[in-house]
C-alpha positions as a Markdown table, in Angstrom:
| # | Residue | x | y | z |
|---|---|---|---|---|
| 1 | Met | -123.1 | 57.9 | 140.5 |
| 2 | Ile | -120.3 | 55.5 | 139.2 |
| 3 | Pro | -117.9 | 54.6 | 142.0 |
| 4 | Ile | -114.2 | 55.6 | 141.2 |
| 5 | Lys | -112.3 | 53.0 | 143.3 |
| 6 | Thr | -109.5 | 54.5 | 145.5 |
| 7 | Pro | -105.9 | 53.1 | 145.3 |
| 8 | Glu | -106.8 | 51.1 | 148.9 |
| 9 | Glu | -109.7 | 49.8 | 146.9 |
| 10 | Ile | -108.1 | 48.7 | 144.0 |
| 11 | Ile | -105.6 | 46.7 | 146.0 |
| 12 | Lys | -108.5 | 45.4 | 147.4 |
| 13 | Met | -110.5 | 44.2 | 143.8 |
| 14 | His | -107.0 | 43.0 | 142.7 |
| 15 | Ala | -106.9 | 40.5 | 145.6 |
| 16 | Ala | -110.7 | 39.6 | 144.9 |
| 17 | Cys | -110.5 | 39.1 | 140.8 |
| 18 | Arg | -107.1 | 37.3 | 141.7 |
| 19 | Val | -109.0 | 34.8 | 143.7 |
| 20 | Ala | -112.0 | 34.7 | 141.4 |
| 21 | Ala | -109.6 | 33.7 | 138.3 |
| 22 | Glu | -107.8 | 31.1 | 140.3 |
| 23 | Ile | -110.9 | 29.3 | 141.1 |
| 24 | Leu | -112.7 | 29.5 | 137.7 |
| 25 | Asp | -109.3 | 28.5 | 136.1 |
| 26 | Glu | -109.3 | 25.2 | 138.4 |
| 27 | Met | -113.1 | 24.4 | 138.1 |
| 28 | Ser | -112.4 | 25.0 | 134.2 |
| 29 | Asn | -110.0 | 22.1 | 134.5 |
| 30 | Phe | -112.0 | 20.1 | 136.4 |
| 31 | Ala | -114.7 | 20.2 | 133.7 |
| 32 | Lys | -114.4 | 17.0 | 131.7 |
| 33 | Ala | -116.9 | 14.3 | 129.9 |
| 34 | Gly | -118.2 | 12.2 | 132.9 |
| 35 | Val | -118.5 | 15.1 | 135.2 |
| 36 | Ser | -121.8 | 16.7 | 136.9 |
| 37 | Thr | -122.4 | 19.9 | 136.9 |
| 38 | Gln | -123.3 | 19.7 | 140.6 |
| 39 | Glu | -119.7 | 18.0 | 141.2 |
| 40 | Leu | -118.2 | 21.1 | 139.5 |
| 41 | Asp | -120.3 | 23.3 | 141.7 |
| 42 | Asp | -119.4 | 21.3 | 144.7 |
| 43 | Phe | -115.3 | 21.6 | 143.8 |
| 44 | Gly | -116.1 | 25.5 | 143.3 |
| 45 | Arg | -117.4 | 25.8 | 146.9 |
| 46 | Glu | -114.5 | 23.8 | 148.2 |
| 47 | Leu | -111.7 | 26.2 | 146.4 |
| 48 | Met | -113.7 | 29.3 | 147.8 |
| 49 | Glu | -113.7 | 27.8 | 151.4 |
| 50 | Glu | -110.0 | 27.1 | 151.1 |
| 51 | Ala | -109.8 | 30.7 | 149.9 |
| 52 | Gly | -111.4 | 32.5 | 151.9 |
| 53 | Ala | -113.9 | 33.8 | 149.7 |
| 54 | Thr | -117.9 | 33.4 | 149.6 |
| 55 | Ser | -119.8 | 33.0 | 146.4 |
| 56 | Ala | -121.5 | 36.2 | 145.6 |
| 57 | Cys | -124.4 | 33.8 | 143.5 |
| 58 | Phe | -125.2 | 31.5 | 146.7 |
| 59 | Gly | -128.5 | 33.1 | 148.1 |
| 60 | Tyr | -129.1 | 35.8 | 145.7 |
| 61 | Pro | -132.2 | 36.6 | 145.5 |
| 62 | Gly | -135.0 | 36.1 | 142.3 |
| 63 | Lys | -138.2 | 36.4 | 141.2 |
| 64 | Lys | -139.0 | 33.1 | 142.2 |
| 65 | Cys | -136.5 | 31.7 | 144.6 |
| 66 | Lys | -132.9 | 32.7 | 145.6 |
| 67 | Phe | -130.1 | 31.2 | 143.6 |
| 68 | Pro | -129.6 | 28.1 | 145.1 |
| 69 | Ala | -125.9 | 27.0 | 143.9 |
| 70 | Tyr | -122.2 | 28.7 | 144.0 |
| 71 | Ala | -121.7 | 29.2 | 140.6 |
| 72 | Cys | -123.9 | 29.7 | 137.4 |
| 73 | Ile | -123.1 | 26.6 | 135.0 |
| 74 | Ser | -125.0 | 27.0 | 131.5 |
| 75 | Ile | -124.7 | 24.4 | 128.7 |
| 76 | Asn | -125.5 | 24.4 | 124.9 |
| 77 | Asp | -128.5 | 26.7 | 124.5 |
| 78 | Glu | -128.4 | 27.9 | 128.0 |
| 79 | Leu | -127.1 | 31.5 | 128.0 |
| 80 | Val | -127.1 | 32.5 | 131.6 |
| 81 | His | -127.5 | 31.6 | 135.3 |
| 82 | Gly | -127.9 | 27.9 | 134.9 |
| 83 | Ile | -128.7 | 25.9 | 137.9 |
| 84 | Pro | -125.8 | 23.0 | 138.8 |
| 85 | Ser | -127.5 | 19.2 | 139.1 |
| 86 | Lys | -126.2 | 15.8 | 139.8 |
| 87 | Glu | -128.3 | 15.1 | 136.7 |
| 88 | Val | -126.8 | 16.9 | 134.2 |
| 89 | Ile | -123.3 | 14.8 | 133.3 |
| 90 | Leu | -121.1 | 16.8 | 130.9 |
| 91 | Lys | -119.8 | 14.6 | 127.6 |
| 92 | Asp | -118.4 | 14.9 | 124.6 |
| 93 | Gly | -119.3 | 18.1 | 122.5 |
| 94 | Asp | -120.8 | 20.3 | 125.4 |
| 95 | Val | -119.5 | 23.6 | 125.6 |
| 96 | Leu | -120.6 | 25.1 | 128.8 |
| 97 | Ser | -119.9 | 28.7 | 130.2 |
| 98 | Ile | -119.1 | 28.4 | 134.4 |
| 99 | Asp | -119.5 | 32.0 | 136.0 |
| 100 | Leu | -118.1 | 32.7 | 139.0 |
| 101 | Ser | -118.3 | 35.2 | 141.4 |
| 102 | Val | -116.8 | 35.6 | 144.9 |
| 103 | Phe | -116.8 | 38.2 | 147.3 |
| 104 | Tyr | -113.3 | 38.2 | 149.4 |
| 105 | Asp | -112.0 | 41.0 | 151.7 |
| 106 | Gly | -114.9 | 43.2 | 151.5 |
| 107 | Phe | -114.9 | 43.4 | 147.3 |
| 108 | Ala | -116.6 | 41.3 | 144.6 |
| 109 | Gly | -114.4 | 39.7 | 141.6 |
| 110 | Asp | -116.6 | 38.3 | 138.5 |
| 111 | Asn | -115.2 | 36.3 | 135.7 |
| 112 | Thr | -117.0 | 33.4 | 133.2 |
| 113 | Arg | -114.7 | 31.4 | 131.2 |
| 114 | Ile | -116.5 | 29.4 | 127.9 |
| 115 | Val | -115.2 | 25.6 | 128.3 |
| 116 | Arg | -115.4 | 23.4 | 125.3 |
| 117 | Ile | -115.8 | 19.4 | 126.5 |
| 118 | Gly | -113.9 | 17.4 | 124.1 |
| 119 | Asn | -114.8 | 17.9 | 120.5 |
| 120 | Val | -117.0 | 20.7 | 119.4 |
| 121 | Ser | -119.1 | 21.3 | 116.9 |
| 122 | Pro | -117.8 | 24.0 | 113.9 |
| 123 | Glu | -120.9 | 25.6 | 115.1 |
| 124 | Ala | -120.0 | 25.9 | 118.5 |
| 125 | Glu | -116.5 | 26.9 | 118.2 |
| 126 | Lys | -117.2 | 29.6 | 116.1 |
| 127 | Leu | -119.8 | 30.8 | 118.5 |
| 128 | Ser | -117.3 | 30.3 | 121.9 |
| 129 | Arg | -114.4 | 32.1 | 119.8 |
| 130 | Val | -116.4 | 34.8 | 118.4 |
| 131 | Thr | -117.7 | 35.7 | 122.2 |
| 132 | Glu | -114.5 | 35.4 | 123.6 |
| 133 | Glu | -113.0 | 37.9 | 120.9 |
| 134 | Ala | -115.8 | 40.3 | 121.7 |
| 135 | Leu | -114.8 | 40.5 | 125.2 |
| 136 | Leu | -111.3 | 41.6 | 124.4 |
| 137 | Ile | -112.3 | 43.8 | 121.4 |
| 138 | Gly | -114.9 | 45.5 | 124.1 |
| 139 | Ile | -112.3 | 45.6 | 127.2 |
| 140 | Ser | -110.0 | 47.3 | 124.3 |
| 141 | Lys | -112.4 | 49.9 | 124.5 |
| 142 | Ala | -112.5 | 50.8 | 127.8 |
| 143 | Ile | -110.2 | 54.0 | 128.2 |
| 144 | Asp | -110.3 | 57.1 | 130.2 |
| 145 | Gly | -112.3 | 59.2 | 128.6 |
| 146 | Asn | -114.3 | 56.9 | 126.3 |
| 147 | Arg | -117.9 | 56.1 | 126.6 |
| 148 | Val | -119.9 | 53.2 | 127.8 |
| 149 | Gly | -121.4 | 52.9 | 124.2 |
| 150 | Asp | -118.1 | 52.6 | 122.7 |
| 151 | Ile | -117.8 | 49.3 | 124.4 |
| 152 | Ser | -121.0 | 48.3 | 123.7 |
| 153 | His | -121.0 | 49.6 | 120.1 |
| 154 | Ala | -117.6 | 47.7 | 119.7 |
| 155 | Ile | -119.1 | 44.2 | 121.2 |
| 156 | Glu | -122.2 | 44.8 | 118.9 |
| 157 | Met | -120.4 | 45.2 | 115.8 |
| 158 | His | -118.6 | 42.1 | 116.1 |
| 159 | Ala | -121.5 | 39.8 | 116.7 |
| 160 | Ile | -123.0 | 40.8 | 113.6 |
| 161 | Glu | -119.9 | 40.7 | 111.2 |
| 162 | Asn | -119.8 | 37.2 | 112.4 |
| 163 | Asn | -123.7 | 36.8 | 112.1 |
| 164 | Cys | -124.4 | 36.0 | 115.6 |
| 165 | Gly | -127.4 | 37.3 | 117.7 |
| 166 | Val | -127.0 | 39.5 | 120.5 |
| 167 | Val | -128.8 | 39.1 | 123.6 |
| 168 | Lys | -130.3 | 42.4 | 124.9 |
| 169 | Glu | -131.7 | 41.5 | 127.9 |
| 170 | Tyr | -128.9 | 40.9 | 129.9 |
| 171 | Val | -126.0 | 43.4 | 130.3 |
| 172 | Gly | -122.3 | 43.9 | 132.3 |
| 173 | His | -122.3 | 46.3 | 135.0 |
| 174 | Gly | -119.9 | 47.9 | 137.4 |
| 175 | Ile | -118.7 | 46.1 | 140.4 |
| 176 | Gly | -116.8 | 46.7 | 143.5 |
| 177 | Lys | -118.4 | 46.5 | 147.4 |
| 178 | Lys | -121.4 | 45.1 | 145.4 |
| 179 | Met | -121.6 | 42.6 | 142.7 |
| 180 | His | -123.8 | 45.0 | 140.6 |
| 181 | Glu | -122.9 | 48.7 | 140.7 |
| 182 | Asp | -123.5 | 51.4 | 137.9 |
| 183 | Pro | -123.1 | 51.5 | 135.4 |
| 184 | Gln | -125.1 | 49.0 | 133.1 |
| 185 | Ile | -123.1 | 47.7 | 130.1 |
| 186 | Pro | -125.1 | 46.2 | 127.1 |
| 187 | Asn | -123.7 | 44.2 | 124.4 |
| 188 | Tyr | -125.0 | 46.7 | 121.7 |
| 189 | Gly | -125.4 | 50.4 | 121.3 |
| 190 | Arg | -124.2 | 53.8 | 119.8 |
| 191 | Ala | -120.6 | 54.8 | 120.2 |
| 192 | His | -119.8 | 57.8 | 121.7 |
| 193 | Ser | -122.9 | 57.6 | 124.0 |
| 194 | Gly | -123.4 | 56.9 | 127.7 |
| 195 | Pro | -121.7 | 57.6 | 130.9 |
| 196 | Thr | -117.7 | 58.7 | 130.5 |
| 197 | Leu | -115.3 | 56.3 | 131.4 |
| 198 | Lys | -112.8 | 57.4 | 134.0 |
| 199 | Ala | -109.6 | 56.0 | 135.6 |
| 200 | Gly | -110.2 | 54.1 | 138.9 |
| 201 | Met | -113.7 | 52.5 | 137.5 |
| 202 | Thr | -114.1 | 48.7 | 138.0 |
| 203 | Leu | -116.3 | 46.9 | 135.0 |
| 204 | Ala | -117.9 | 43.6 | 134.7 |
| 205 | Ile | -117.7 | 43.2 | 130.6 |
| 206 | Glu | -119.7 | 40.2 | 129.3 |
| 207 | Pro | -120.8 | 39.8 | 125.7 |
| 208 | Met | -123.8 | 37.2 | 125.5 |
| 209 | Phe | -124.0 | 35.9 | 122.2 |
| 210 | Thr | -126.4 | 33.2 | 120.4 |
| 211 | Gln | -125.9 | 31.3 | 117.2 |
| 212 | Gly | -129.4 | 32.1 | 115.6 |
| 213 | Asn | -132.4 | 34.5 | 117.2 |
| 214 | Pro | -131.2 | 36.3 | 120.3 |
| 215 | Ala | -134.5 | 35.5 | 121.8 |
| 216 | Val | -134.2 | 34.1 | 125.1 |
| 217 | Tyr | -136.7 | 32.8 | 127.7 |
| 218 | Val | -136.2 | 31.8 | 131.8 |
| 219 | Cys | -137.2 | 28.5 | 132.6 |
| 220 | Asp | -139.7 | 27.2 | 135.4 |
| 221 | Asp | -137.0 | 27.3 | 138.0 |
| 222 | Gly | -136.9 | 31.0 | 137.9 |
| 223 | Trp | -133.3 | 31.1 | 136.8 |
| 224 | Thr | -131.9 | 29.3 | 133.7 |
| 225 | Val | -131.9 | 31.6 | 130.9 |
| 226 | Lys | -132.4 | 29.5 | 127.3 |
| 227 | Thr | -132.4 | 30.4 | 124.0 |
| 228 | Arg | -136.4 | 30.1 | 122.4 |
| 229 | Asp | -135.0 | 28.4 | 119.2 |
| 230 | Gly | -133.2 | 25.7 | 120.8 |
| 231 | Leu | -129.8 | 27.0 | 119.0 |
| 232 | Leu | -126.4 | 27.5 | 121.1 |
| 233 | Ala | -125.8 | 30.6 | 123.2 |
| 234 | Ser | -122.2 | 31.7 | 124.4 |
| 235 | His | -121.3 | 33.8 | 127.1 |
| 236 | Cys | -117.9 | 35.1 | 128.7 |
| 237 | Glu | -116.8 | 38.0 | 131.3 |
| 238 | His | -113.6 | 39.7 | 132.4 |
| 239 | Thr | -113.3 | 42.2 | 135.6 |
| 240 | Ile | -111.4 | 45.0 | 134.5 |
| 241 | Leu | -109.9 | 48.1 | 135.7 |
| 242 | Val | -110.1 | 51.6 | 133.7 |
| 243 | Thr | -106.8 | 53.5 | 134.2 |
| 244 | Asn | -104.9 | 56.4 | 132.6 |
| 245 | Ser | -103.7 | 54.0 | 129.9 |
| 246 | Leu | -105.0 | 50.6 | 128.6 |
| 247 | Pro | -107.3 | 48.7 | 130.9 |
| 248 | Glu | -106.2 | 46.3 | 133.0 |
| 249 | Ile | -108.1 | 43.0 | 133.6 |
| 250 | Leu | -108.1 | 42.1 | 136.8 |
| 251 | Thr | -109.6 | 38.3 | 136.1 |
| 252 | Leu | -106.7 | 37.1 | 134.2 |
| 253 | Val | -104.7 | 34.3 | 135.5 |
| 254 | Lys | -101.3 | 35.2 | 136.2 |
| 255 | Lys | -99.2 | 32.1 | 135.4 |
């Protein structure tokens, strides 16, 4: 069963996603050349504490060990689940994804932003832009009466049209009282297939593309996912609400 949120639960989802979005926005602005990914993670932890939120990543169980950081920070050929380190110093030309998930008042908010450090290569800029475009295209299909496959197919087609690889091992998901709820939302698939979307569903949609071959592997740390060919990877994400009209992006920062 895919949870349908009550009006009261939707209010709480709004609050959790607002906190997640505001913290991610501040972390993205903090990420500059010369800053270590550990410093970036520590900054995010401090912001969560100030907001009264907790990390949904910290302590998350894995096959080898629990996730040891407060956000996933993945750089260049790292796709997802990168572990922050004081040894990794951001430099001009790096592209990173900051995946920030929090629990706030019993509900989860989940979002990921692509951050360019200084002057990035044309290849990195293209991959980042195509991934961000695919996210908005996928969100546009999250309409009451559509199917999960409509989201998946739209994301995949945008990748193919722009010669990007589509990673199949990792997917988007429903979200609410748990960080991961039904349904799974692949970034590939057949239109008009899968579960029917209904108003009140909250979904985390997250395209994951590569510059080259979409094959990936998990590093010895048990978490960090990298491309096998060493070329760039890209990932971004929003939590959205399916409504009776257009989908609402809950993790959009309100300026």
